[in-house]
C-alpha positions in Angstrom: 16.7 -17.8 10.5 18.8 -17.1 7.4 16.0 -15.1 5.8 14.6 -13.3 8.8 15.5 -9.9 7.2 13.5 -10.9 4.1 10.5 -12.0 6.1 10.6 -8.9 8.3 11.1 -6.6 5.4 8.2 -8.3 3.5 5.9 -7.7 6.5 6.9 -4.1 6.8 6.3 -3.4 3.1 3.1 -5.4 3.1 1.6 -3.5 6.0 3.1 -0.1 4.9 3.0 -0.3 1.1 3.4 3.4 0.5 7.1 4.1 1.0 6.4 7.8 1.6 4.1 6.9 4.5 6.0 4.0 5.9 7.2 4.6 9.4 10.8 4.8 10.1 12.4 2.3 12.4 12.1 4.6 15.5 8.4 5.1 14.9 7.9 1.4 14.1 9.7 0.4 17.3 7.4 2.8 19.2 4.3 1.3 17.6 5.4 -2.2 18.4 5.9 -1.2 22.1 2.5 0.6 22.2 0.5 -2.2 20.6 2.2 -5.2 22.2 3.9 -4.1 25.3 7.1 -5.7 24.0 10.2 -3.7 23.4 12.6 -3.8 20.4 14.8 -0.8 19.9 14.8 1.1 16.6 18.4 0.2 15.9 17.9 -3.5 16.6 14.8 -3.5 14.4 16.8 -1.9 11.6 19.6 -4.4 12.1 17.2 -7.3 11.9 15.4 -5.9 8.8 18.6 -5.3 7.0 20.2 -8.6 7.9 23.0 -7.1 10.0 21.8 -9.0 13.0 20.4 -12.5 13.1 20.5 -13.2 16.8 17.0 -12.8 17.9 15.2 -14.4 20.9 11.9 -16.2 20.7 10.4 -13.5 22.9 11.4 -10.8 20.3 10.0 -12.9 17.5 6.8 -13.3 19.5 6.5 -9.5 19.8 7.1 -9.1 16.1 4.6 -11.8 15.3 2.0 -10.3 17.6 2.5 -6.8 16.1 2.2 -8.0 12.5 -0.6 -10.5 13.3 1.3 -13.6 12.0 2.1 -16.8 13.8 5.4 -17.0 15.5 6.3 -19.9 13.2 6.2 -17.4 10.3 9.8 -16.5 11.2 11.1 -20.0 11.7 9.1 -22.3 9.4 9.4 -22.1 5.6 6.0 -23.8 5.0 4.2 -21.5 7.5 6.0 -18.5 5.9 4.9 -19.5 2.4 1.3 -20.0 3.5 1.2 -16.6 5.3 2.8 -14.9 2.4 0.1 -16.3 0.1 -2.6 -15.0 2.5 -0.9 -11.6 2.7 -0.6 -11.4 -1.1 -4.4 -12.0 -1.3 -5.0 -9.3 1.3 -2.8 -6.9 -0.7 -4.6 -7.7 -3.9 -8.0 -7.1 -2.3 -7.0 -3.6 -1.3 -7.6 -2.6 -5.0 -11.3 -2.0 -5.5 -11.1 -3.2 -9.1 -9.7 -6.6 -8.0 -12.4 -6.9 -5.3 -15.0 -6.0 -8.0 -13.7 -8.7 -10.3 -13.7 -11.3 -7.6 -17.3 -10.4 -6.5 -18.6 -10.4 -10.0 -17.0 -13.8 -10.7 -18.8 -15.4 -7.7 -21.5 -17.8 -8.9 -20.2 -18.3 -12.4 -19.8 -21.9 -13.6 -16.5 -23.7 -13.3 -16.1 -23.4 -17.1 -16.6 -19.7 -17.0 -14.1 -19.3 -14.1 -11.6 -21.4 -16.0 -12.0 -19.1 -19.0 -11.6 -16.0 -16.9 -8.4 -17.4 -15.3 -7.0 -18.1 -18.7 -7.7 -14.5 -19.7 -6.1 -13.1 -16.6 -3.1 -15.4 -16.9 -2.6 -14.3 -20.5 -2.9 -10.6 -19.5 -0.2 -11.1 -16.8 2.0 -12.9 -19.4 1.6 -10.0 -21.9 2.4 -7.4 -19.2 5.4 -9.5 -18.1 4.1 -9.9 -14.5 5.2 -12.8 -12.4 3.0 -15.9 -12.1 0.7 -16.0 -9.1 -0.9 -19.0 -7.4 2.1 -21.3 -7.9 1.2 -24.7 -6.8 -2.4 -24.2 -7.7 -3.8 -26.2 -10.6 -3.7 -24.4 -13.9 -7.1 -23.9 -15.4 -7.8 -26.2 -18.3 -7.5 -24.7 -21.8 -11.1 -23.9 -22.7 -10.4 -24.9 -26.3 -9.7 -28.5 -25.2 -11.8 -28.5 -22.1 -14.3 -31.3 -21.8 -17.7 -29.6 -21.3 -19.1 -32.6 -19.4 -16.3 -32.3 -16.8 -17.9 -29.3 -15.1 -21.6 -28.7 -14.8 -23.9 -26.8 -12.5 -24.0 -29.7 -10.1 -20.3 -29.1 -9.3 -21.2 -25.8 -7.7 -22.4 -25.6 -4.1 -26.1 -24.8 -3.7 -26.3 -21.2 -2.6 -29.3 -22.0 -0.3 -27.0 -24.2 1.8 -24.5 -21.4 2.4 
């Protein structure tokens, strides 16, 4: 539970990305109570989110998990937390209509074309000094050295089966 404050803070900023519209702890505590029936005071919520308090019960974690729509294990299991954060990052990225448009337009392209697009995006992120995303995923092969026979149309699922 050493990083409960980071996990809770991450959830708050993910669900309320616009700092100007983000509810204060009093309003957030009221929303939690209204949506879950559970009760966490505004002061206690602030103390948890800022790391001033770490003594939290499983019941309180369950209320927070229910409110934010994450599994209870998000708060206590590093692997679950990483997995959920990856899913939340995808959801945040898909809020942008341009990101959704890119993803939808890429659907159906060959593996080689997708690899080339990933290389372009990765290079753009490097140029703009943005952090790497998708750590742990396999890097796309360099299209200049990519074996064209490695990927072919037979590697893609048949759309008629979908």
